[in-house]
C-alpha positions in Angstrom: 4.5 15.3 74.2 1.1 16.3 75.6 1.5 19.8 74.6 2.6 18.8 71.1 -0.6 16.7 70.6 -2.7 19.3 71.9 -1.2 21.7 69.4 -1.8 19.3 66.6 -5.4 18.9 67.5 -5.9 22.6 67.8 -4.4 23.2 64.4 -6.7 20.5 63.0 -9.8 22.1 64.6 -8.8 25.4 63.2 -8.4 23.9 59.8 -11.7 22.2 60.1 -13.3 25.5 61.0 -11.8 27.2 57.9 -12.9 24.5 55.7 -16.5 24.6 57.1 -16.6 28.3 56.7 -15.4 28.0 53.1 -18.0 25.4 52.5 -20.9 27.5 53.8 -19.7 30.3 51.5 -19.7 28.0 48.6 -23.2 26.9 49.5 -24.4 30.3 49.4 -22.8 30.8 46.0 -24.5 27.7 44.7 -27.9 29.0 45.7 -27.2 32.3 44.2 -26.2 30.6 41.0 -29.3 28.5 40.9 -31.4 31.5 41.2 -29.6 33.5 38.4 -29.2 30.6 35.9 -31.0 27.4 35.4 -28.7 24.3 35.2 -28.9 21.7 32.5 -30.6 18.4 32.8 -27.3 16.8 33.8 -26.8 19.2 36.7 -28.0 18.2 40.1 -30.6 20.3 42.0 -29.4 22.8 44.5 -30.9 20.8 47.3 -29.0 17.8 46.3 -25.9 19.9 46.2 -26.4 21.2 49.7 -26.9 17.7 51.0 -23.8 16.6 49.3 -21.7 19.5 50.7 -23.1 18.8 54.2 -22.1 15.1 53.9 -18.6 16.3 52.6 -18.3 18.4 55.9 -18.7 15.2 57.9 -15.6 13.9 56.1 -17.3 10.8 54.8 -15.3 9.0 52.2 -16.3 9.7 48.6 -15.7 8.0 45.4 -13.3 9.8 43.0 -15.4 10.9 40.1 -14.1 10.0 36.7 -12.5 12.6 34.5 -13.8 16.0 35.4 -13.7 17.2 31.8 -16.1 19.6 30.2 -16.9 18.7 26.6 -17.7 21.7 24.3 -21.3 22.6 24.3 -22.2 20.0 27.2 -23.1 22.8 29.6 -24.5 26.3 29.1 -21.9 28.8 30.4 -22.1 32.4 31.3 -19.5 34.6 29.9 -19.7 37.5 32.4 -16.9 38.1 35.0 -19.4 37.5 37.9 -20.4 34.1 36.5 -16.8 33.3 36.0 -16.2 34.1 39.6 -19.1 32.0 40.8 -17.9 29.1 38.5 -14.5 29.3 40.1 -16.1 29.3 43.5 -18.3 26.3 42.7 -15.3 24.4 41.3 -13.6 25.0 44.6 -16.5 23.6 46.5 -16.6 20.6 44.2 -12.9 20.3 44.3 -13.1 19.4 48.0 -14.8 16.1 47.0 -11.7 15.2 45.2 -9.4 15.5 48.2 -8.5 12.3 49.9 -10.0 11.9 53.4 -6.7 10.6 54.9 -3.8 13.3 54.7 -1.1 10.4 54.8 -1.8 9.8 51.1 -0.7 13.3 50.4 2.7 12.1 49.0 1.0 9.5 46.8 -1.3 12.1 45.3 1.6 14.5 44.6 3.4 11.7 42.8 0.4 10.9 40.8 0.1 14.6 39.8 3.5 14.4 38.4 2.7 11.3 36.3 -0.6 12.4 35.1 -0.8 13.6 31.4 -4.0 15.0 30.0 -5.1 14.4 26.4 -3.7 16.8 23.8 -6.8 19.1 24.0 -6.3 19.9 27.8 -3.6 22.3 28.7 -3.8 24.0 32.1 -1.4 27.0 32.3 -0.3 27.7 35.8 0.3 31.3 35.1 -3.1 31.8 33.6 -4.7 30.1 36.8 -2.9 32.3 39.0 -3.8 35.5 37.2 -7.3 34.5 37.0 -7.3 33.9 40.8 -5.9 37.3 41.4 -8.6 38.9 39.2 -11.4 37.2 40.9 -10.1 38.2 44.4 -9.8 34.6 45.6 -6.7 33.5 47.6 -3.8 31.9 45.9 -4.3 28.7 47.8 -7.2 28.0 45.4 -4.7 26.9 42.7 -4.7 23.5 44.6 -8.3 23.1 43.4 -7.2 23.1 39.8 -4.4 20.7 40.5 -6.8 18.5 42.4 -8.7 18.1 39.2 -5.8 16.1 37.7 -6.4 13.2 40.1 -9.6 11.9 38.5 -8.2 12.3 35.1 -6.0 9.2 35.7 -9.1 7.2 35.0 -9.3 8.8 31.6 -5.8 8.2 30.7 -6.3 4.5 31.4 -8.8 4.3 28.6 -8.1 3.9 25.0 -8.4 7.1 23.0 -11.3 6.0 21.0 -13.3 4.3 24.0 -16.5 6.2 24.8 -17.1 7.6 28.2 -19.5 5.6 30.6 -22.3 7.2 32.7 -20.2 7.8 35.6 -17.7 9.7 33.5 -20.5 11.8 32.1 -21.6 12.5 35.5 -18.2 13.6 36.6 -18.1 16.2 33.9 -20.2 18.5 36.0 -17.3 19.2 38.2 -15.7 21.2 35.4 -18.7 23.4 34.8 -17.5 25.9 37.5 -14.3 26.6 35.7 -13.9 30.0 34.2 -13.9 30.6 30.5 -10.3 31.5 30.4 -9.3 28.4 32.3 -11.3 26.2 30.1 -10.0 27.8 27.0 -6.4 27.2 28.1 -7.1 23.5 28.9 -5.4 22.3 25.8 -2.0 20.9 26.5 -0.3 19.6 29.6 3.5 19.2 29.5 3.6 15.7 30.9 5.4 12.5 29.8 4.6 11.2 26.4 2.8 7.8 26.1 3.4 5.4 23.4 0.0 6.1 21.7 0.9 9.8 21.6 4.3 9.1 20.0 2.5 7.2 17.4 0.1 10.1 16.9 2.9 12.6 16.6 4.5 10.3 14.0 1.3 10.4 12.1 1.0 14.1 12.4 4.4 14.5 10.8 3.3 12.3 7.8 0.2 14.3 7.3 1.7 16.9 5.1 3.0 14.3 2.6 -0.3 12.6 2.4 -2.0 16.0 2.0 0.3 16.9 -0.9 -0.3 13.7 -2.6 -4.0 13.9 -2.1 -4.1 17.3 -3.5 -2.0 16.2 -6.5 -4.5 13.5 -7.2 -7.5 15.9 -6.7 -6.1 18.2 -9.4 -4.5 15.6 -11.8 -7.0 16.4 -14.6 -6.2 20.1 -14.3 -2.4 19.4 -14.1 -2.6 17.0 -17.1 -4.6 19.6 -19.2 -1.9 22.3 -18.4 0.9 20.0 -19.3 -0.9 19.1 -22.6 -1.5 22.8 -23.3 2.2 23.6 -22.7 3.2 20.7 -24.9 0.9 22.0 -27.7 2.4 25.5 -27.4 5.8 24.1 -27.7 5.0 22.1 -30.8 3.4 25.1 -32.4 6.4 27.3 -31.7 8.8 24.6 -33.2 6.6 24.5 -36.3 6.1 28.2 -36.6 9.7 29.4 -35.8 11.7 28.8 -39.0 14.9 27.1 -38.5 17.6 26.0 -40.9 15.6 24.5 -43.7 16.1 23.4 -47.1 13.9 24.0 -50.1 11.5 21.2 -51.0 12.4 21.5 -54.7 15.5 23.0 -56.3 15.0 26.1 -58.3 14.5 26.0 -62.2 17.2 27.9 -63.9 16.6 29.8 -67.1 13.0 28.6 -67.1 14.0 25.1 -68.3 16.9 23.5 -66.4 16.9 21.9 -63.0 19.6 20.3 -60.9 19.7 17.4 -58.5 22.4 15.1 -57.1 23.4 11.4 -57.5 26.2 9.3 -56.1 28.6 10.7 -58.7 27.8 14.4 -58.3 25.3 16.8 -59.7 23.2 16.2 -62.8 21.2 18.8 -64.7 17.8 17.8 -66.4 15.3 19.8 -68.5 11.7 20.9 -68.3 9.8 18.6 -70.6 5.9 18.7 -71.1 5.4 20.0 -67.4 7.8 17.3 -66.2 11.4 16.9 -65.8 13.6 14.7 -68.0 17.2 13.5 -67.1 18.6 11.5 -70.0 21.7 9.6 -70.4 22.9 9.4 -66.8 25.7 6.8 -66.4 24.8 4.0 -63.7 27.7 1.7 -64.4 31.3 1.9 -65.7 31.5 1.6 -69.5 31.7 -2.2 -70.5 34.6 -1.7 -72.9 38.2 -3.0 -72.9 38.8 -5.2 -69.9 35.2 -4.9 -68.8 33.9 -6.4 -71.9 32.2 -9.8 -71.2 32.1 -9.0 -67.5 29.2 -8.2 -65.2 28.4 -4.5 -64.7 30.7 -2.7 -62.5 29.4 0.0 -60.2 30.5 3.6 -60.0 32.0 3.3 -56.6 35.0 5.6 -57.0 35.5 9.2 -57.6 37.7 8.6 -60.6 34.9 6.8 -62.3 32.5 9.8 -62.0 32.4 13.1 -64.1 33.8 16.4 -63.1 31.4 19.1 -62.3 27.7 19.0 -63.2 26.6 16.3 -65.7 24.3 17.6 -68.5 21.6 15.1 -68.8 19.9 16.9 -71.6 19.9 14.3 -74.4 19.6 10.6 -74.4 22.6 8.6 -75.2 22.8 5.8 -77.7 21.3 2.4 -76.9 23.5 -0.6 -76.7 24.8 -2.4 -79.8 22.0 -4.5 -81.2 20.5 -5.9 -84.4 16.9 -5.3 -85.0 14.2 -7.6 -86.6 15.1 -6.3 -90.1 19.0 -7.1 -89.5 20.0 -3.4 -89.1 22.9 -2.7 -86.7 22.6 0.3 -84.3 23.9 1.4 -80.9 27.2 1.7 -79.1 29.2 -0.5 -76.8 29.5 2.3 -74.1 25.9 2.4 -73.4 25.2 1.7 -69.7 23.1 4.8 -69.1 19.5 5.5 -68.1 16.8 8.1 -68.4 14.8 9.4 -65.5 11.4 11.2 -66.0 9.7 12.7 -63.0 6.9 15.0 -62.4 8.8 16.7 -59.6 12.3 17.0 -58.1 11.7 17.1 -54.4 12.0 15.0 -51.2 8.6 15.2 -49.7 5.9 12.7 -50.8 8.0 10.4 -52.8 6.4 8.7 -55.8 6.3 5.1 -57.1 9.0 4.2 -59.6 8.6 2.3 -62.9 11.6 0.8 -64.4 11.0 0.0 -68.1 12.7 -3.0 -69.7 11.9 -3.3 -73.4 13.3 -5.4 -76.3 11.8 -7.3 -79.1 14.3 -10.0 -78.8 17.5 -10.6 -76.8 19.5 -9.5 -79.8 17.8 -6.2 -80.4 14.7 -3.9 -80.8 15.5 -2.2 -77.4 13.8 -0.2 -75.9 10.9 -0.6 -78.5 7.7 0.8 -76.9 9.3 1.2 -73.5 10.0 4.7 -73.6 9.0 7.0 -70.6 6.4 9.5 -71.2 6.7 12.9 -69.6 3.0 13.7 -69.7 2.0 10.4 -68.1 4.7 10.7 -65.4 2.8 14.0 -64.5 -0.7 12.8 -65.0 -0.3 9.4 -63.1 2.2 10.8 -60.5 4.9 8.2 -61.1 8.7 8.3 -61.8 9.9 6.5 -65.0 13.4 5.0 -65.3 14.6 3.3 -68.4 18.0 1.8 -68.5 20.0 0.6 -71.5 21.4 -2.9 -71.1 23.7 -5.0 -73.3 22.1 -7.4 -75.9 23.1 -10.1 -78.2 26.7 -11.7 -77.9 27.9 -8.7 -75.8 25.1 -9.2 -73.4 24.6 -13.0 -73.1 27.4 -15.0 -74.8 28.5 -18.0 -72.8 32.0 -19.5 -73.5 34.4 -21.8 -71.8 37.2 -19.3 -72.3 35.2 -16.5 -70.7 34.1 -18.8 -67.7 37.7 -19.8 -66.9 38.8 -16.1 -67.0 36.4 -15.0 -64.0 35.9 -15.9 -60.5 33.6 -17.3 -59.6 33.9 -19.2 -62.9 31.0 -18.1 -65.0 30.0 -16.4 -68.2 26.8 -15.2 -69.9 23.9 -13.1 -68.5 25.8 -9.9 -68.7 22.6 -8.0 -69.8 20.9 -9.2 -66.6 23.8 -7.9 -64.5 23.3 -4.5 -66.2 19.6 -4.4 -65.2 20.5 -5.3 -61.6 23.2 -2.6 -61.4 20.5 0.0 -62.7 18.1 -1.2 -60.0 21.0 -0.7 -57.4 21.6 2.9 -58.8 17.7 3.5 -58.3 18.0 2.3 -54.7 20.8 4.8 -54.1 19.6 7.8 -56.1 16.0 7.9 -56.9 15.1 9.7 -53.8 16.9 12.8 -55.3 14.4 12.7 -58.3 11.2 12.5 -56.2 11.0 8.7 -56.3 10.3 6.1 -53.6 12.9 3.5 -53.5 10.6 1.1 -51.5 8.0 1.2 -54.3 9.8 0.1 -57.5 7.9 -1.9 -60.2 9.9 -3.6 -62.8 7.9 -3.5 -66.1 9.0 -5.6 -69.1 7.7 -6.1 -72.6 8.4 -8.9 -75.0 12.0 -10.0 -74.5 12.2 -7.5 -71.7 9.3 -9.3 -70.0 11.4 -12.6 -70.2 14.2 -10.9 -68.5 11.9 -9.5 -65.8 10.2 -12.8 -65.1 13.6 -14.4 -64.6 14.7 -11.6 -62.2 11.6 -12.0 -60.2 12.7 -15.6 -59.3 16.2 -14.8 -58.0 17.0 -14.9 -54.4 17.1 -11.5 -52.8 15.2 -9.8 -55.8 13.2 -7.8 -53.1 16.3 -5.8 -52.4 16.0 -4.4 -55.8 12.3 -4.0 -56.6 9.0 -4.7 -54.9 6.8 -5.9 -57.8 7.1 -6.9 -61.5 4.7 -6.7 -64.5 5.7 -8.9 -67.5 3.8 -8.8 -70.8 4.0 -10.9 -73.9 7.3 -12.5 -72.9 8.8 -15.9 -73.3 7.8 -18.8 -71.3 10.8 -21.0 -71.8 13.9 -20.9 -69.6 17.2 -22.6 -69.8 17.2 -26.1 -68.5 20.8 -27.3 -69.5 23.9 -26.8 -67.5 26.3 -24.1 -68.3 28.8 -26.5 -69.8 26.4 -27.6 -72.5 25.8 -23.9 -73.5 29.6 -23.3 -73.8 29.8 -26.3 -76.2 26.8 -25.1 -78.3 28.5 -21.6 -78.7 31.9 -22.9 -80.0 30.6 -22.4 -83.5 30.4 -18.7 -82.9 33.9 -18.5 -81.7 35.1 -20.5 -84.8 33.4 -18.0 -87.1 35.3 -15.1 -85.5 38.7 -17.1 -85.7 39.3 -16.1 -82.2 40.2 -18.5 -79.5 41.3 -16.4 -76.5 39.8 -13.9 -74.1 42.2 -11.2 -75.1 41.2 -11.6 -78.7 37.6 -11.3 -77.7 38.3 -8.2 -75.8 40.2 -6.5 -78.5 37.9 -7.3 -81.5 35.7 -4.6 -82.8 32.3 -4.6 -81.0 30.3 -4.3 -84.1 32.1 -7.3 -85.5 31.2 -9.3 -82.5 27.5 -8.2 -82.7 27.1 -9.0 -86.4 28.9 -12.5 -86.2 25.8 -14.0 -84.6 24.4 -16.9 -86.8 21.1 -16.4 -88.4 19.7 -19.4 -86.7 20.3 -17.7 -83.3 18.2 -14.8 -84.2 14.4 -14.7 -83.3 12.2 -15.5 -86.2 8.9 -13.5 -86.8 6.0 -15.1 -85.0 4.2 -17.7 -87.1 2.8 -21.2 -87.0 5.5 -23.8 -86.4 6.8 -25.3 -89.6 7.0 -29.0 -90.1 10.8 -28.9 -90.0 11.0 -26.9 -86.7 12.9 -28.6 -84.0 12.2 -26.8 -80.8 15.0 -28.5 -78.7 17.7 -27.2 -81.2 16.8 -23.6 -81.0 19.4 -21.3 -79.5 18.9 -20.1 -75.9 20.6 -16.9 -74.8 19.7 -17.1 -71.1 21.9 -19.5 -69.1 21.9 -20.8 -65.6 25.3 -19.1 -64.8 25.4 -19.9 -61.1 26.0 -16.2 -60.2 22.7 -14.5 -61.2 20.5 -17.3 -62.2 21.5 -20.1 -59.9 18.6 -22.3 -60.7 16.1 -22.7 -63.6 13.4 -20.1 -62.9 10.8 -22.8 -63.7 12.1 -24.7 -60.7 11.7 -21.7 -58.4 8.2 -20.7 -59.4 7.0 -24.4 -59.2 7.7 -24.3 -55.4 4.4 -24.1 -53.3 5.2 -20.5 -52.0 5.2 -16.9 -53.1 8.1 -15.6 -55.3 10.4 -13.2 -53.8 8.5 -10.3 -55.2 4.9 -9.8 -56.6 4.5 -10.7 -60.2 1.8 -10.1 -62.9 2.1 -11.9 -66.2 -0.1 -11.0 -69.2 -0.4 -10.6 -73.1 -2.7 -9.6 -75.8 -5.1 -11.8 -77.8 -3.4 -11.4 -81.1 0.3 -10.8 -79.8 1.4 -13.2 -82.6 0.4 -11.0 -85.5 3.1 -9.3 -87.4 3.6 -7.1 -90.5 5.5 -9.9 -92.2 2.5 -12.2 -91.8 0.1 -9.5 -92.9 2.1 -8.6 -96.0 2.3 -12.2 -97.0 -1.0 -11.8 -98.9 -2.7 -8.7 -100.0 -6.1 -10.0 -98.9 -6.3 -12.9 -96.5 -9.2 -14.9 -97.7 -10.7 -18.0 -96.0 -9.0 -20.2 -98.4 -5.7 -18.7 -97.8 -6.1 -19.0 -94.0 -6.9 -22.8 -94.4 -4.0 -23.4 -96.7 -1.7 -21.6 -94.4 -2.8 -23.8 -91.5 -2.6 -27.0 -93.5 0.9 -26.2 -94.4 2.1 -25.9 -90.8 3.1 -28.5 -88.3 -0.6 -29.2 -87.4 -1.0 -31.3 -90.3 1.6 -33.7 -89.1 -0.2 -33.9 -85.8 -3.7 -34.3 -87.4 -4.8 -31.1 -85.7 -5.7 -29.0 -88.8 -9.5 -29.5 -88.8 -9.7 -29.2 -85.0 -7.8 -26.0 -85.0 -9.9 -24.5 -87.8 -13.0 -25.4 -86.1 -11.9 -23.3 -83.1 -10.8 -20.2 -84.8 -12.4 -18.2 -87.6 -10.7 -18.6 -91.0 -9.7 -14.8 -91.1 -6.4 -13.0 -90.6 -7.6 -12.1 -87.1 -8.4 -15.8 -86.3 -5.0 -16.9 -87.7 -3.2 -14.4 -85.6 -5.0 -15.5 -82.6 -4.1 -19.1 -83.3 -0.4 -18.2 -83.6 -0.6 -16.2 -80.3 -2.2 -19.0 -78.4 0.6 -21.4 -79.5 3.5 -19.1 -79.2 2.8 -16.8 -76.4 -0.7 -16.6 -74.6 -1.1 -20.3 -73.7 2.4 -20.9 -72.7 2.3 -17.9 -70.4 -1.0 -19.2 -69.0 0.5 -22.6 -68.6 3.5 -21.4 -66.4 1.3 -19.1 -64.3 -0.8 -22.2 -63.4 2.3 -23.6 -61.9 3.1 -20.4 -60.0 1.7 -19.6 -56.5 -0.6 -16.5 -56.5 0.4 -15.1 -59.8 -2.5 -13.7 -61.9 -2.6 -13.8 -65.7 -4.4 -11.4 -67.9 -5.2 -11.3 -71.6 -6.3 -7.9 -73.5 -9.1 -8.7 -76.0 -10.1 -5.1 -77.0 -9.3 -4.7 -80.8 -8.1 -1.6 -82.6 -6.8 -0.6 -86.0 -7.5 -1.6 -89.6 -7.3 -5.2 -88.9 -9.4 -5.0 -85.7 -7.0 -7.0 -83.5 -5.5 -6.6 -80.2 -2.0 -6.5 -81.2 1.2 -7.2 -79.1 1.5 -3.4 -78.1 -2.1 -2.8 -77.2 -1.6 -3.0 -73.4 1.7 -1.2 -73.4 0.4 1.7 -75.4 -2.6 2.0 -73.2 -0.4 2.0 -70.1 2.1 4.6 -71.4 -0.5 6.9 -72.9 0.2 6.1 -76.7 -3.0 4.3 -77.3 -5.4 6.5 -79.6 -8.9 5.4 -78.9 -11.3 5.8 -81.8 -14.5 4.5 -80.2 -16.2 4.8 -76.8 -15.3 1.0 -76.3 -11.7 1.8 -76.8 -11.8 4.8 -74.5 -13.4 2.5 -71.8 -10.7 0.0 -72.4 -7.9 2.5 -72.0 -9.4 3.6 -68.6 -9.8 0.0 -67.5 -6.2 -0.9 -68.5 -4.6 2.1 -66.9 -6.6 1.7 -63.6 -5.5 -2.1 -63.7 -1.9 -1.2 -64.1 -1.5 1.9 -61.9 -3.4 0.5 -59.0 -1.0 -2.3 -59.0 2.0 0.1 -59.2 0.5 2.2 -56.3 -1.0 -0.4 -54.1 0.6 -3.7 -55.0 -2.7 -5.4 -55.4 -5.0 -6.5 -58.4 -8.5 -5.1 -59.0 -11.0 -7.1 -61.0 -11.8 -10.1 -58.7 -8.7 -12.1 -59.1 -8.9 -15.4 -56.9 -6.9 -18.5 -57.1 -9.9 -20.2 -59.0 -10.5 -17.1 -61.2 -6.8 -16.4 -62.0 -7.4 -15.3 -65.6 -8.5 -11.6 -66.0 -9.8 -10.7 -69.5 -9.4 -7.1 -70.2 -11.8 -5.8 -72.7 -14.0 -2.7 -71.9 -13.7 -4.0 -68.3 -11.4 -6.3 -66.3 -13.4 -9.6 -65.9 -12.2 -12.7 -64.0 -12.4 -16.2 -65.6 -11.2 -19.5 -64.5 -9.4 -20.4 -67.9 -8.8 -18.7 -71.2 -10.0 -19.5 -74.7 -8.6 -22.8 -76.3 -5.5 -23.1 -74.1 -6.7 -26.4 -72.6 -6.8 -27.8 -76.2 -3.2 -26.9 -77.0 -1.9 -28.0 -73.6 -3.7 -31.4 -74.0 -2.1 -32.0 -77.5 1.3 -31.3 -76.3 1.7 -28.1 -78.4 2.2 -26.0 -75.4 5.0 -25.5 -74.0 7.0 -27.2 -76.8 6.6 -24.6 -79.3 6.6 -21.6 -77.1 8.7 -18.4 -78.0 12.1 -18.3 -76.4 12.0 -14.5 -75.9 
């Protein structure tokens, strides 16, 4: 045992000597280094280092410095090989301070070395350390000095990553100064166990590429958007520029005068007329003959009802059977056709459509002035449509036998059904003629205006047209139930000696037309006679329950807008007539006063008052008749309507210097021949007034609920009332003696 103890002591003494020798060598190296290179302010003086080494030789216990880690740029390092060697030697000397005084703790130190993990920026490669040791000529045992560095690093790992080092840790950084450059460059990663914080750090590192991609996308979002917009613009240009399967905007003109288009019944061919295109006589409903007589208009909804091949719409067909004011018979029973006049036959930029409804009375005089003008279709950029419709007995007769033969039980108003069927045809086909089916204006004159006003009140009228214009029409509408009209019309049936529906449908159409009694015919406009009984006058329109389900006056008296927009008007002397003019070669003042005295006004003691309000001339007499029969009755019903303007044309023309019943229609359709600057200005004002309404659906001229009367002379001027209408209304002349149609 003694020999064994002595051997141990001898080994220890020899180790101690070796250590002392090594320490001396390191002291010399330190002195040499101090002479060759000045240390930084954080480095201790050479004397202090000597003192520290001597104290370490006495094996005094020392505190373990905190984290011997060299931060970049903290110390100035020499990059020469000699300096690297000196640094390694100095590190070896300083590394002795890190060795525990008691050897029994060696196993604990070894366990700690296994558990220590340096931060990611330190990675000591054992191979590099050994190679560096070989190059410097130092023994391989010096690798333990590098390993010994790991012990104080435990204190660093106990800190949080973002916690700053304290002063003691900064002082301990000097221990790494002596490491060579190669070792320091390789202190980046140590393959030790992963901590929880480092796992989170690696997780964040895996997410960095996605965040970077999104950030880059957001950074270049403006450039990307501009690029996408540019590509889209290029695609649109290519689509527009590259021709695909296209159709011509307008069909070709054949032989310099003919043009084709299509309808629901096949092709139709029209003709070039005054730089526009006219299609005349196009069927829009089945012929109202045979079993279809005294029935509402039937549509052309089957191929067998249509023509074969292309229909030649070159010439207008005959109008419907009628009796004019002079008693002459004209027209045909098979008459449900229409004319279309359009400035162009194409599908782009469709034009407003004007449907013309004209008749002097509900017995005849159709179409009167309401004939489409090719020149005005072109100059005003509108499409004109003029349908024929049934008149007289064939168009409006209401009889009990006819009512019972139909379901739902009804009769009369066949002419109204014709107009509605023509409007349906327009909705289905007008686009093939360059028209806009959503912008249809129904334009009526005289008895046609009476029908237009009635149609403007029916439920669902907006399915057929958007707006209406009625001039110089009637103001009285049926108030009696259908059964009463059927009783009133029995006398007509007795005159025919025909008492069944079959008989009525087999009789000659002309005989049916001419069998109308004289009292059913519309008289020429004049002052009411003393014997006139307004309540006993014949009324053609009836509340049939199918088309007119209520009295139109009941509809327009409601405090709301009508189903469609409506304008009502007349002319100041619409009651003038050739019959009245020809009654006297020269209408003197005395003749005018005599005519007024012989009228119904004498019985009402209104003669002198009436003469005081109107001049005793033919023009003054015509204006008085107009106010009683047409102008003031129309003004009266518009005051009952909601938001319906009323206009009166006052600009005179002709030899008699009056504003006759056709003055507004002629100006609108281009048939007014102005002779003076005032008349030319009037024509311009009237056309702007009408066509602005057709195009825009609004009224120019300052129309307001308080100024609802528009006086059209050289300009359109608003007024709150018109002329002497209040006088006639207060004396119960209007509406009692108003014209029926």
